[in-house]
N, CA, C and O atoms as a GROMACS GRO file, in nm:
protein
  564
    1MET      N    1   0.124  -0.304   1.287
    1MET     CA    2   0.234  -0.390   1.248
    1MET      C    3   0.368  -0.318   1.260
    1MET      O    4   0.472  -0.384   1.266
    2GLU      N    5   0.368  -0.188   1.263
    2GLU     CA    6   0.493  -0.114   1.266
    2GLU      C    7   0.574  -0.144   1.392
    2GLU      O    8   0.695  -0.166   1.383
    3ILE      N    9   0.510  -0.145   1.507
    3ILE     CA   10   0.584  -0.161   1.632
    3ILE      C   11   0.634  -0.304   1.650
    3ILE      O   12   0.753  -0.325   1.671
    4SER      N   13   0.545  -0.402   1.641
    4SER     CA   14   0.585  -0.539   1.670
    4SER      C   15   0.636  -0.615   1.547
    4SER      O   16   0.702  -0.717   1.563
    5HIS      N   17   0.607  -0.568   1.428
    5HIS     CA   18   0.647  -0.640   1.307
    5HIS      C   19   0.693  -0.542   1.200
    5HIS      O   20   0.638  -0.539   1.090
    6SER      N   21   0.793  -0.462   1.232
    6SER     CA   22   0.838  -0.359   1.138
    6SER      C   23   0.895  -0.418   1.010
    6SER      O   24   0.890  -0.354   0.905
    7SER      N   25   0.949  -0.540   1.016
    7SER     CA   26   1.003  -0.600   0.894
    7SER      C   27   0.892  -0.631   0.795
    7SER      O   28   0.911  -0.620   0.674
    8ILE      N   29   0.776  -0.671   0.845
    8ILE     CA   30   0.661  -0.696   0.757
    8ILE      C   31   0.606  -0.564   0.706
    8ILE      O   32   0.576  -0.552   0.587
    9ASP      N   33   0.592  -0.466   0.792
    9ASP     CA   34   0.543  -0.334   0.753
    9ASP      C   35   0.624  -0.279   0.636
    9ASP      O   36   0.569  -0.221   0.543
   10GLY      N   37   0.755  -0.296   0.641
   10GLY     CA   38   0.843  -0.244   0.537
   10GLY      C   39   0.832  -0.316   0.404
   10GLY      O   40   0.881  -0.266   0.303
   11LYS      N   41   0.769  -0.433   0.401
   11LYS     CA   42   0.753  -0.508   0.277
   11LYS      C   43   0.624  -0.474   0.204
   11LYS      O   44   0.605  -0.514   0.089
   12ILE      N   45   0.536  -0.400   0.269
   12ILE     CA   46   0.407  -0.365   0.210
   12ILE      C   47   0.408  -0.217   0.177
   12ILE      O   48   0.439  -0.134   0.262
   13CYS      N   49   0.374  -0.184   0.055
   13CYS     CA   50   0.370  -0.044   0.006
   13CYS      C   51   0.507   0.022   0.007
   13CYS      O   52   0.519   0.140   0.039
   14SER      N   53   0.610  -0.054  -0.026
   14SER     CA   54   0.745   0.002  -0.037
   14SER      C   55   0.809  -0.030  -0.172
   14SER      O   56   0.927  -0.001  -0.193
   15GLY      N   57   0.732  -0.088  -0.263
   15GLY     CA   58   0.787  -0.132  -0.390
   15GLY      C   59   0.766  -0.035  -0.505
   15GLY      O   60   0.730   0.081  -0.486
   16SER      N   61   0.792  -0.086  -0.624
   16SER     CA   62   0.782  -0.003  -0.744
   16SER      C   63   0.698  -0.068  -0.854
   16SER      O   64   0.707  -0.029  -0.970
   17HIS      N   65   0.616  -0.166  -0.818
   17HIS     CA   66   0.540  -0.239  -0.920
   17HIS      C   67   0.413  -0.168  -0.966
   17HIS      O   68   0.356  -0.206  -1.068
   18ALA      N   69   0.368  -0.065  -0.895
   18ALA     CA   70   0.246   0.008  -0.934
   18ALA      C   71   0.283   0.141  -0.999
   18ALA      O   72   0.393   0.192  -0.979
   19LYS      N   73   0.192   0.196  -1.076
   19LYS     CA   74   0.216   0.323  -1.144
   19LYS      C   75   0.201   0.438  -1.044
   19LYS      O   76   0.091   0.465  -0.997
   20GLY      N   77   0.313   0.506  -1.013
   20GLY     CA   78   0.313   0.611  -0.912
   20GLY      C   79   0.287   0.751  -0.962
   20GLY      O   80   0.250   0.839  -0.885
   21ASN      N   81   0.305   0.773  -1.092
   21ASN     CA   82   0.268   0.901  -1.154
   21ASN      C   83   0.241   0.879  -1.301
   21ASN      O   84   0.265   0.770  -1.354
   22SER      N   85   0.190   0.981  -1.368
   22SER     CA   86   0.152   0.963  -1.509
   22SER      C   87   0.256   1.014  -1.606
   22SER      O   88   0.232   1.013  -1.727
   23ALA      N   89   0.370   1.059  -1.557
   23ALA     CA   90   0.475   1.108  -1.646
   23ALA      C   91   0.535   0.993  -1.726
   23ALA      O   92   0.523   0.877  -1.688
   24ARG      N   93   0.598   1.025  -1.837
   24ARG     CA   94   0.660   0.922  -1.920
   24ARG      C   95   0.766   0.844  -1.844
   24ARG      O   96   0.792   0.727  -1.874
   25THR      N   97   0.826   0.907  -1.747
   25THR     CA   98   0.931   0.842  -1.669
   25THR      C   99   0.875   0.744  -1.568
   25THR      O  100   0.951   0.681  -1.494
   26LYS      N  101   0.745   0.729  -1.564
   26LYS     CA  102   0.672   0.645  -1.470
   26LYS      C  103   0.706   0.683  -1.327
   26LYS      O  104   0.661   0.787  -1.280
   27ASN      N  105   0.783   0.603  -1.256
   27ASN     CA  106   0.808   0.627  -1.114
   27ASN      C  107   0.947   0.682  -1.086
   27ASN      O  108   0.987   0.689  -0.969
   28ASP      N  109   1.022   0.720  -1.186
   28ASP     CA  110   1.163   0.756  -1.168
   28ASP      C  111   1.191   0.861  -1.062
   28ASP      O  112   1.301   0.864  -1.007
   29THR      N  113   1.094   0.946  -1.031
   29THR     CA  114   1.117   1.053  -0.934
   29THR      C  115   1.040   1.034  -0.804
   29THR      O  116   1.058   1.112  -0.711
   30VAL      N  117   0.954   0.934  -0.795
   30VAL     CA  118   0.865   0.918  -0.680
   30VAL      C  119   0.940   0.858  -0.561
   30VAL      O  120   0.994   0.748  -0.569
   31ALA      N  121   0.944   0.934  -0.450
   31ALA     CA  122   1.021   0.891  -0.333
   31ALA      C  123   0.944   0.901  -0.202
   31ALA      O  124   0.997   0.863  -0.098
   32SER      N  125   0.819   0.951  -0.203
   32SER     CA  126   0.745   0.965  -0.078
   32SER      C  127   0.594   0.961  -0.104
   32SER      O  128   0.548   0.971  -0.217
   33TYR      N  129   0.519   0.947   0.005
   33TYR     CA  130   0.373   0.947  -0.002
   33TYR      C  131   0.316   1.082   0.038
   33TYR      O  132   0.376   1.156   0.116
   34THR      N  133   0.200   1.114  -0.017
   34THR     CA  134   0.122   1.231   0.020
   34THR      C  135  -0.022   1.203  -0.017
   34THR      O  136  -0.048   1.110  -0.094
   35ASP      N  137  -0.116   1.279   0.035
   35ASP     CA  138  -0.257   1.256   0.000
   35ASP      C  139  -0.295   1.323  -0.132
   35ASP      O  140  -0.388   1.278  -0.199
   36GLU      N  141  -0.227   1.430  -0.170
   36GLU     CA  142  -0.252   1.502  -0.295
   36GLU      C  143  -0.120   1.524  -0.368
   36GLU      O  144  -0.054   1.625  -0.344
   37PRO      N  145  -0.080   1.434  -0.455
   37PRO     CA  146   0.050   1.445  -0.521
   37PRO      C  147   0.053   1.552  -0.632
   37PRO      O  148   0.022   1.524  -0.748
   38THR      N  149   0.089   1.674  -0.594
   38THR     CA  150   0.096   1.784  -0.691
   38THR      C  151   0.237   1.800  -0.747
   38THR      O  152   0.261   1.891  -0.826
   39ALA      N  153   0.328   1.714  -0.708
   39ALA     CA  154   0.464   1.712  -0.763
   39ALA      C  155   0.497   1.569  -0.801
   39ALA      O  156   0.443   1.474  -0.744
   40ALA      N  157   0.586   1.552  -0.897
   40ALA     CA  158   0.622   1.420  -0.948
   40ALA      C  159   0.706   1.340  -0.849
   40ALA      O  160   0.740   1.225  -0.876
   41THR      N  161   0.741   1.398  -0.736
   41THR     CA  162   0.824   1.329  -0.637
   41THR      C  163   0.742   1.256  -0.531
   41THR      O  164   0.799   1.187  -0.446
   42ALA      N  165   0.610   1.269  -0.536
   42ALA     CA  166   0.524   1.205  -0.435
   42ALA      C  167   0.405   1.138  -0.502
   42ALA      O  168   0.368   1.170  -0.615
   43THR      N  169   0.344   1.044  -0.430
   43THR     CA  170   0.230   0.970  -0.482
   43THR      C  171   0.138   0.929  -0.367
   43THR      O  172   0.177   0.932  -0.251
   44ALA      N  173   0.016   0.892  -0.401
   44ALA     CA  174  -0.076   0.831  -0.306
   44ALA      C  175  -0.108   0.689  -0.351
   44ALA      O  176  -0.213   0.634  -0.317
   45GLN      N  177  -0.016   0.630  -0.429
   45GLN     CA  178  -0.031   0.496  -0.482
   45GLN      C  179   0.063   0.401  -0.409
   45GLN      O  180   0.185   0.418  -0.413
   46CYS      N  181   0.007   0.300  -0.342
   46CYS     CA  182   0.087   0.199  -0.274
   46CYS      C  183   0.185   0.136  -0.372
   46CYS      O  184   0.147   0.098  -0.483
   47SER      N  185   0.311   0.124  -0.332
   47SER     CA  186   0.418   0.065  -0.413
   47SER      C  187   0.433   0.132  -0.548
   47SER      O  188   0.457   0.065  -0.649
   48GLY      N  189   0.419   0.264  -0.550
   48GLY     CA  190   0.438   0.341  -0.672
   48GLY      C  191   0.569   0.419  -0.670
   48GLY      O  192   0.576   0.530  -0.723
   49PHE      N  193   0.672   0.362  -0.609
   49PHE     CA  194   0.800   0.430  -0.594
   49PHE      C  195   0.895   0.403  -0.710
   49PHE      O  196   0.871   0.315  -0.792
   50LYS      N  197   1.002   0.482  -0.715
   50LYS     CA  198   1.110   0.458  -0.811
   50LYS      C  199   1.174   0.323  -0.779
   50LYS      O  200   1.152   0.268  -0.672
   51SER      N  201   1.252   0.271  -0.872
   51SER     CA  202   1.303   0.135  -0.859
   51SER      C  203   1.390   0.113  -0.736
   51SER      O  204   1.395   0.001  -0.685
   52ASP      N  205   1.459   0.216  -0.687
   52ASP     CA  206   1.540   0.196  -0.567
   52ASP      C  207   1.462   0.226  -0.439
   52ASP      O  208   1.521   0.235  -0.331
   53GLY      N  209   1.331   0.243  -0.450
   53GLY     CA  210   1.244   0.255  -0.334
   53GLY      C  211   1.228   0.396  -0.282
   53GLY      O  212   1.282   0.491  -0.338
   54PRO      N  213   1.154   0.407  -0.173
   54PRO     CA  214   1.126   0.538  -0.114
   54PRO      C  215   1.248   0.594  -0.040
   54PRO      O  216   1.342   0.520  -0.009
   55THR      N  217   1.245   0.723  -0.012
   55THR     CA  218   1.348   0.779   0.074
   55THR      C  219   1.328   0.722   0.214
   55THR      O  220   1.219   0.678   0.249
   56VAL      N  221   1.433   0.722   0.293
   56VAL     CA  222   1.430   0.663   0.427
   56VAL      C  223   1.314   0.720   0.509
   56VAL      O  224   1.296   0.842   0.518
   57GLY      N  225   1.237   0.629   0.568
   57GLY     CA  226   1.125   0.670   0.654
   57GLY      C  227   0.997   0.703   0.580
   57GLY      O  228   0.900   0.746   0.642
   58ASN      N  229   0.994   0.684   0.448
   58ASN     CA  230   0.875   0.718   0.371
   58ASN      C  231   0.800   0.599   0.314
   58ASN      O  232   0.696   0.618   0.251
   59GLY      N  233   0.847   0.477   0.335
   59GLY     CA  234   0.780   0.360   0.282
   59GLY      C  235   0.712   0.279   0.391
   59GLY      O  236   0.719   0.313   0.509
   60GLY      N  237   0.647   0.173   0.350
   60GLY     CA  238   0.582   0.083   0.444
   60GLY      C  239   0.433   0.112   0.457
   60GLY      O  240   0.385   0.221   0.424
   61LEU      N  241   0.362   0.012   0.505
   61LEU     CA  242   0.217   0.021   0.516
   61LEU      C  243   0.173   0.133   0.609
   61LEU      O  244   0.080   0.208   0.577
   62ASN      N  245   0.237   0.147   0.724
   62ASN     CA  246   0.196   0.251   0.819
   62ASN      C  247   0.214   0.390   0.761
   62ASN      O  248   0.125   0.474   0.776
   63LYS      N  249   0.326   0.417   0.696
   63LYS     CA  250   0.348   0.549   0.635
   63LYS      C  251   0.248   0.571   0.522
   63LYS      O  252   0.197   0.682   0.505
   64PHE      N  253   0.221   0.467   0.445
   64PHE     CA  254   0.123   0.478   0.337
   64PHE      C  255  -0.012   0.520   0.392
   64PHE      O  256  -0.072   0.616   0.343
   65VAL      N  257  -0.060   0.450   0.494
   65VAL     CA  258  -0.191   0.480   0.553
   65VAL      C  259  -0.193   0.620   0.614
   65VAL      O  260  -0.288   0.695   0.595
   66GLU      N  261  -0.087   0.654   0.686
   66GLU     CA  262  -0.080   0.784   0.753
   66GLU      C  263  -0.072   0.900   0.653
   66GLU      O  264  -0.151   0.994   0.661
   67LEU      N  265   0.021   0.894   0.560
   67LEU     CA  266   0.048   1.008   0.473
   67LEU      C  267  -0.052   1.026   0.359
   67LEU      O  268  -0.072   1.137   0.311
   68THR      N  269  -0.116   0.916   0.318
   68THR     CA  270  -0.217   0.929   0.211
   68THR      C  271  -0.357   0.948   0.268
   68THR      O  272  -0.454   0.963   0.193
   69LYS      N  273  -0.367   0.947   0.400
   69LYS     CA  274  -0.492   0.973   0.473
   69LYS      C  275  -0.602   0.871   0.443
   69LYS      O  276  -0.719   0.906   0.426
   70ILE      N  277  -0.562   0.746   0.439
   70ILE     CA  278  -0.657   0.636   0.420
   70ILE      C  279  -0.764   0.639   0.529
   70ILE      O  280  -0.881   0.614   0.502
   71GLY      N  281  -0.724   0.669   0.652
   71GLY     CA  282  -0.818   0.675   0.765
   71GLY      C  283  -0.920   0.786   0.753
   71GLY      O  284  -1.021   0.785   0.824
   72GLU      N  285  -0.896   0.881   0.665
   72GLU     CA  286  -0.990   0.990   0.641
   72GLU      C  287  -1.070   0.967   0.512
   72GLU      O  288  -1.124   1.060   0.453
   73ASN      N  289  -1.077   0.841   0.472
   73ASN     CA  290  -1.150   0.800   0.351
   73ASN      C  291  -1.097   0.864   0.224
   73ASN      O  292  -1.174   0.898   0.134
   74LYS      N  293  -0.967   0.880   0.216
   74LYS     CA  294  -0.903   0.929   0.094
   74LYS      C  295  -0.817   0.818   0.036
   74LYS      O  296  -0.763   0.735   0.108
   75ASN      N  297  -0.804   0.818  -0.094
   75ASN     CA  298  -0.709   0.732  -0.165
   75ASN      C  299  -0.729   0.582  -0.147
   75ASN      O  300  -0.633   0.505  -0.156
   76TRP      N  301  -0.852   0.540  -0.120
   76TRP     CA  302  -0.881   0.397  -0.112
   76TRP      C  303  -1.015   0.369  -0.175
   76TRP      O  304  -1.111   0.438  -0.142
   77PRO      N  305  -1.026   0.273  -0.261
   77PRO     CA  306  -0.927   0.178  -0.308
   77PRO      C  307  -0.840   0.231  -0.422
   77PRO      O  308  -0.742   0.168  -0.461
   78THR      N  309  -0.876   0.349  -0.474
   78THR     CA  310  -0.800   0.411  -0.582
   78THR      C  311  -0.721   0.528  -0.527
   78THR      O  312  -0.776   0.614  -0.458
   79GLY      N  313  -0.592   0.533  -0.558
   79GLY     CA  314  -0.508   0.641  -0.509
   79GLY      C  315  -0.488   0.750  -0.613
   79GLY      O  316  -0.513   0.730  -0.732
   80LYS      N  317  -0.444   0.864  -0.566
   80LYS     CA  318  -0.412   0.977  -0.655
   80LYS      C  319  -0.265   0.966  -0.698
   80LYS      O  320  -0.179   0.922  -0.621
   81ILE      N  321  -0.239   1.007  -0.822
   81ILE     CA  322  -0.103   1.014  -0.874
   81ILE      C  323  -0.083   1.152  -0.935
   81ILE      O  324  -0.180   1.221  -0.964
   82ASN      N  325   0.042   1.192  -0.954
   82ASN     CA  326   0.071   1.319  -1.017
   82ASN      C  327   0.043   1.309  -1.166
   82ASN      O  328   0.069   1.205  -1.228
   83ASN      N  329  -0.010   1.417  -1.225
   83ASN     CA  330  -0.047   1.415  -1.366
   83ASN      C  331   0.069   1.448  -1.460
   83ASN      O  332   0.048   1.462  -1.581
   84GLY      N  333   0.189   1.461  -1.407
   84GLY     CA  334   0.304   1.495  -1.490
   84GLY      C  335   0.332   1.644  -1.489
   84GLY      O  336   0.429   1.690  -1.549
   85SER      N  337   0.246   1.719  -1.422
   85SER     CA  338   0.263   1.864  -1.411
   85SER      C  339   0.251   1.903  -1.264
   85SER      O  340   0.333   1.862  -1.183
   86SER      N  341   0.149   1.981  -1.230
   86SER     CA  342   0.136   2.025  -1.090
   86SER      C  343   0.000   1.994  -1.031
   86SER      O  344  -0.049   2.068  -0.945
   87ALA      N  345  -0.062   1.887  -1.076
   87ALA     CA  346  -0.194   1.849  -1.025
   87ALA      C  347  -0.198   1.698  -1.002
   87ALA      O  348  -0.115   1.624  -1.052
   88SER      N  349  -0.297   1.656  -0.924
   88SER     CA  350  -0.315   1.513  -0.901
   88SER      C  351  -0.439   1.465  -0.974
   88SER      O  352  -0.536   1.538  -0.990
   89ILE      N  353  -0.433   1.340  -1.017
   89ILE     CA  354  -0.545   1.275  -1.085
   89ILE      C  355  -0.562   1.137  -1.022
   89ILE      O  356  -0.474   1.088  -0.952
   90ASP      N  357  -0.676   1.074  -1.049
   90ASP     CA  358  -0.696   0.937  -1.002
   90ASP      C  359  -0.601   0.844  -1.075
   90ASP      O  360  -0.582   0.855  -1.196
   91GLY      N  361  -0.541   0.753  -1.000
   91GLY     CA  362  -0.456   0.651  -1.059
   91GLY      C  363  -0.542   0.538  -1.115
   91GLY      O  364  -0.662   0.557  -1.139
   92ASP      N  365  -0.483   0.423  -1.135
   92ASP     CA  366  -0.556   0.308  -1.185
   92ASP      C  367  -0.670   0.272  -1.091
   92ASP      O  368  -0.654   0.277  -0.969
   93THR      N  369  -0.785   0.237  -1.148
   93THR     CA  370  -0.901   0.199  -1.067
   93THR      C  371  -0.864   0.085  -0.972
   93THR      O  372  -0.808  -0.016  -1.015
   94ASN      N  373  -0.895   0.103  -0.844
   94ASN     CA  374  -0.862   0.005  -0.740
   94ASN      C  375  -0.712  -0.022  -0.728
   94ASN      O  376  -0.672  -0.127  -0.677
   95GLY      N  377  -0.631   0.071  -0.774
   95GLY     CA  378  -0.486   0.053  -0.776
   95GLY      C  379  -0.425   0.027  -0.639
   95GLY      O  380  -0.337  -0.057  -0.626
   96ASN      N  381  -0.471   0.098  -0.537
   96ASN     CA  382  -0.416   0.076  -0.403
   96ASN      C  383  -0.455  -0.060  -0.348
   96ASN      O  384  -0.372  -0.129  -0.288
   97ALA      N  385  -0.579  -0.100  -0.368
   97ALA     CA  386  -0.623  -0.231  -0.321
   97ALA      C  387  -0.543  -0.342  -0.390
   97ALA      O  388  -0.502  -0.438  -0.325
   98LYS      N  389  -0.521  -0.328  -0.519
   98LYS     CA  390  -0.445  -0.429  -0.593
   98LYS      C  391  -0.299  -0.432  -0.549
   98LYS      O  392  -0.240  -0.539  -0.537
   99ALA      N  393  -0.240  -0.314  -0.525
   99ALA     CA  394  -0.099  -0.309  -0.485
   99ALA      C  395  -0.079  -0.369  -0.346
   99ALA      O  396   0.018  -0.442  -0.323
  100VAL      N  397  -0.169  -0.339  -0.253
  100VAL     CA  398  -0.158  -0.398  -0.119
  100VAL      C  399  -0.172  -0.550  -0.129
  100VAL      O  400  -0.096  -0.623  -0.066
  101ALA      N  401  -0.267  -0.597  -0.208
  101ALA     CA  402  -0.286  -0.742  -0.225
  101ALA      C  403  -0.161  -0.806  -0.286
  101ALA      O  404  -0.119  -0.913  -0.242
  102THR      N  405  -0.102  -0.741  -0.385
  102THR     CA  406   0.020  -0.792  -0.447
  102THR      C  407   0.132  -0.805  -0.344
  102THR      O  408   0.204  -0.905  -0.340
  103ASP      N  409   0.146  -0.702  -0.261
  103ASP     CA  410   0.251  -0.704  -0.159
  103ASP      C  411   0.224  -0.811  -0.053
  103ASP      O  412   0.318  -0.875  -0.005
  104LEU      N  413   0.098  -0.831  -0.016
  104LEU     CA  414   0.064  -0.934   0.083
  104LEU      C  415   0.091  -1.074   0.028
  104LEU      O  416   0.142  -1.159   0.100
  105VAL      N  417   0.058  -1.097  -0.097
  105VAL     CA  418   0.080  -1.228  -0.159
  105VAL      C  419   0.230  -1.259  -0.163
  105VAL      O  420   0.269  -1.376  -0.155
  106ALA      N  421   0.313  -1.157  -0.176
  106ALA     CA  422   0.458  -1.178  -0.185
  106ALA      C  423   0.522  -1.214  -0.051
  106ALA      O  424   0.638  -1.255  -0.048
  107LEU      N  425   0.450  -1.199   0.059
  107LEU     CA  426   0.504  -1.234   0.191
  107LEU      C  427   0.525  -1.384   0.201
  107LEU      O  428   0.458  -1.462   0.133
  108ASN      N  429   0.618  -1.425   0.287
  108ASN     CA  430   0.636  -1.569   0.307
  108ASN      C  431   0.526  -1.623   0.398
  108ASN      O  432   0.447  -1.547   0.454
  109ARG      N  433   0.520  -1.754   0.411
  109ARG     CA  434   0.411  -1.819   0.486
  109ARG      C  435   0.401  -1.770   0.631
  109ARG      O  436   0.292  -1.743   0.679
  110ASP      N  437   0.514  -1.758   0.699
  110ASP     CA  438   0.512  -1.712   0.839
  110ASP      C  439   0.461  -1.569   0.849
  110ASP      O  440   0.384  -1.536   0.940
  111GLU      N  441   0.504  -1.484   0.757
  111GLU     CA  442   0.459  -1.345   0.758
  111GLU      C  443   0.309  -1.336   0.731
  111GLU      O  444   0.240  -1.254   0.791
  112LYS      N  445   0.260  -1.419   0.640
  112LYS     CA  446   0.116  -1.421   0.612
  112LYS      C  447   0.037  -1.464   0.735
  112LYS      O  448  -0.070  -1.411   0.762
  113THR      N  449   0.091  -1.561   0.810
  113THR     CA  450   0.024  -1.606   0.932
  113THR      C  451   0.016  -1.492   1.033
  113THR      O  452  -0.087  -1.474   1.098
  114ILE      N  453   0.122  -1.416   1.047
  114ILE     CA  454   0.124  -1.302   1.139
  114ILE      C  455   0.022  -1.198   1.096
  114ILE      O  456  -0.055  -1.147   1.178
  115VAL      N  457   0.019  -1.165   0.967
  115VAL     CA  458  -0.076  -1.066   0.915
  115VAL      C  459  -0.219  -1.113   0.937
  115VAL      O  460  -0.304  -1.034   0.979
  116ALA      N  461  -0.246  -1.239   0.909
  116ALA     CA  462  -0.382  -1.292   0.929
  116ALA      C  463  -0.422  -1.283   1.076
  116ALA      O  464  -0.537  -1.250   1.107
  117GLY      N  465  -0.330  -1.311   1.166
  117GLY     CA  466  -0.359  -1.300   1.309
  117GLY      C  467  -0.389  -1.157   1.349
  117GLY      O  468  -0.480  -1.132   1.427
  118LEU      N  469  -0.312  -1.062   1.297
  118LEU     CA  470  -0.336  -0.921   1.327
  118LEU      C  471  -0.470  -0.875   1.273
  118LEU      O  472  -0.542  -0.799   1.338
  119LEU      N  473  -0.505  -0.920   1.153
  119LEU     CA  474  -0.634  -0.884   1.095
  119LEU      C  475  -0.748  -0.942   1.177
  119LEU      O  476  -0.848  -0.874   1.203
  120ALA      N  477  -0.734  -1.067   1.218
  120ALA     CA  478  -0.839  -1.131   1.297
  120ALA      C  479  -0.861  -1.058   1.429
  120ALA      O  480  -0.974  -1.050   1.477
  121LYS      N  481  -0.754  -1.007   1.489
  121LYS     CA  482  -0.767  -0.934   1.616
  121LYS      C  483  -0.839  -0.802   1.598
  121LYS      O  484  -0.903  -0.753   1.692
  122THR      N  485  -0.830  -0.742   1.480
  122THR     CA  486  -0.891  -0.610   1.460
  122THR      C  487  -1.035  -0.617   1.411
  122THR      O  488  -1.105  -0.515   1.412
  123ILE      N  489  -1.079  -0.733   1.370
  123ILE     CA  490  -1.215  -0.747   1.317
  123ILE      C  491  -1.307  -0.797   1.427
  123ILE      O  492  -1.278  -0.898   1.492
  124GLU      N  493  -1.416  -0.728   1.448
  124GLU     CA  494  -1.514  -0.770   1.548
  124GLU      C  495  -1.627  -0.844   1.479
  124GLU      O  496  -1.667  -0.809   1.368
  125GLY      N  497  -1.679  -0.945   1.544
  125GLY     CA  498  -1.790  -1.022   1.489
  125GLY      C  499  -1.743  -1.157   1.440
  125GLY      O  500  -1.654  -1.165   1.355
  126GLY      N  501  -1.801  -1.262   1.494
  126GLY     CA  502  -1.759  -1.397   1.463
  126GLY      C  503  -1.766  -1.435   1.317
  126GLY      O  504  -1.674  -1.499   1.266
  127GLU      N  505  -1.873  -1.397   1.248
  127GLU     CA  506  -1.887  -1.437   1.108
  127GLU      C  507  -1.775  -1.379   1.023
  127GLU      O  508  -1.720  -1.448   0.937
  128ILE      N  509  -1.741  -1.254   1.047
  128ILE     CA  510  -1.636  -1.191   0.967
  128ILE      C  511  -1.503  -1.260   0.991
  128ILE      O  512  -1.428  -1.284   0.896
  129VAL      N  513  -1.473  -1.292   1.116
  129VAL     CA  514  -1.349  -1.361   1.147
  129VAL      C  515  -1.346  -1.497   1.079
  129VAL      O  516  -1.244  -1.536   1.022
  130GLU      N  517  -1.459  -1.570   1.084
  130GLU     CA  518  -1.465  -1.701   1.019
  130GLU      C  519  -1.443  -1.688   0.869
  130GLU      O  520  -1.371  -1.768   0.810
  131ILE      N  521  -1.503  -1.588   0.807
  131ILE     CA  522  -1.484  -1.566   0.664
  131ILE      C  523  -1.338  -1.536   0.634
  131ILE      O  524  -1.282  -1.588   0.538
  132CYS      N  525  -1.277  -1.451   0.718
  132CYS     CA  526  -1.136  -1.416   0.698
  132CYS      C  527  -1.046  -1.538   0.712
  132CYS      O  528  -0.954  -1.556   0.633
  133VAL      N  529  -1.072  -1.622   0.812
  133VAL     CA  530  -0.992  -1.742   0.832
  133VAL      C  531  -1.009  -1.835   0.712
  133VAL      O  532  -0.910  -1.891   0.664
  134PHE      N  533  -1.132  -1.852   0.664
  134PHE     CA  534  -1.155  -1.937   0.547
  134PHE      C  535  -1.081  -1.882   0.425
  134PHE      O  536  -1.015  -1.957   0.354
  135ALA      N  537  -1.092  -1.751   0.401
  135ALA     CA  538  -1.025  -1.689   0.287
  135ALA      C  539  -0.874  -1.700   0.302
  135ALA      O  540  -0.803  -1.723   0.203
  136TYR      N  541  -0.824  -1.684   0.424
  136TYR     CA  542  -0.680  -1.693   0.448
  136TYR      C  543  -0.630  -1.834   0.419
  136TYR      O  544  -0.524  -1.851   0.358
  137ARG      N  545  -0.705  -1.936   0.462
  137ARG     CA  546  -0.664  -2.074   0.436
  137ARG      C  547  -0.659  -2.101   0.286
  137ARG      O  548  -0.570  -2.170   0.237
  138ALA      N  549  -0.757  -2.047   0.213
  138ALA     CA  550  -0.758  -2.064   0.068
  138ALA      C  551  -0.639  -1.992   0.006
  138ALA      O  552  -0.580  -2.039  -0.091
  139TRP      N  553  -0.604  -1.876   0.063
  139TRP     CA  554  -0.493  -1.795   0.014
  139TRP      C  555  -0.361  -1.870   0.031
  139TRP      O  556  -0.274  -1.861  -0.055
  140LEU      N  557  -0.346  -1.943   0.144
  140LEU     CA  558  -0.222  -2.015   0.170
  140LEU      C  559  -0.203  -2.136   0.078
  140LEU      O  560  -0.090  -2.176   0.050
  141SER      N  561  -0.314  -2.193   0.033
  141SER     CA  562  -0.299  -2.314  -0.047
  141SER      C  563  -0.275  -2.287  -0.192
  141SER      O  564  -0.260  -2.380  -0.271
   0.00000   0.00000   0.00000
């Protein structure tokens, strides 16, 4: 989605609605993604940023997947957050899955249609595509 739909990419995993660290300040210092957040300035939690968002070039779904190493079976569905000191701990159970879903639901109808089309193109097997289309139609209504 980054190349052909960068505006949609920037709306997913760029927010501040999820808990990005365990410090009392919550997300006040979180500005970037990492796979092991050993400092309070980084997180592996989708949309766990400070209220004014990530630093330039550090937000969005593609950066989230790349920097938290989702493709290497890390930080999904539960992401790591900083423990308020110099170590990382598990964040909220299924926190990343919930945050991505929250961000997807917030998209407008046209953006949801684009995302559904991209998902359908990446899934092989007729039954799975049919299930996705059925779920997507239910999601739109």
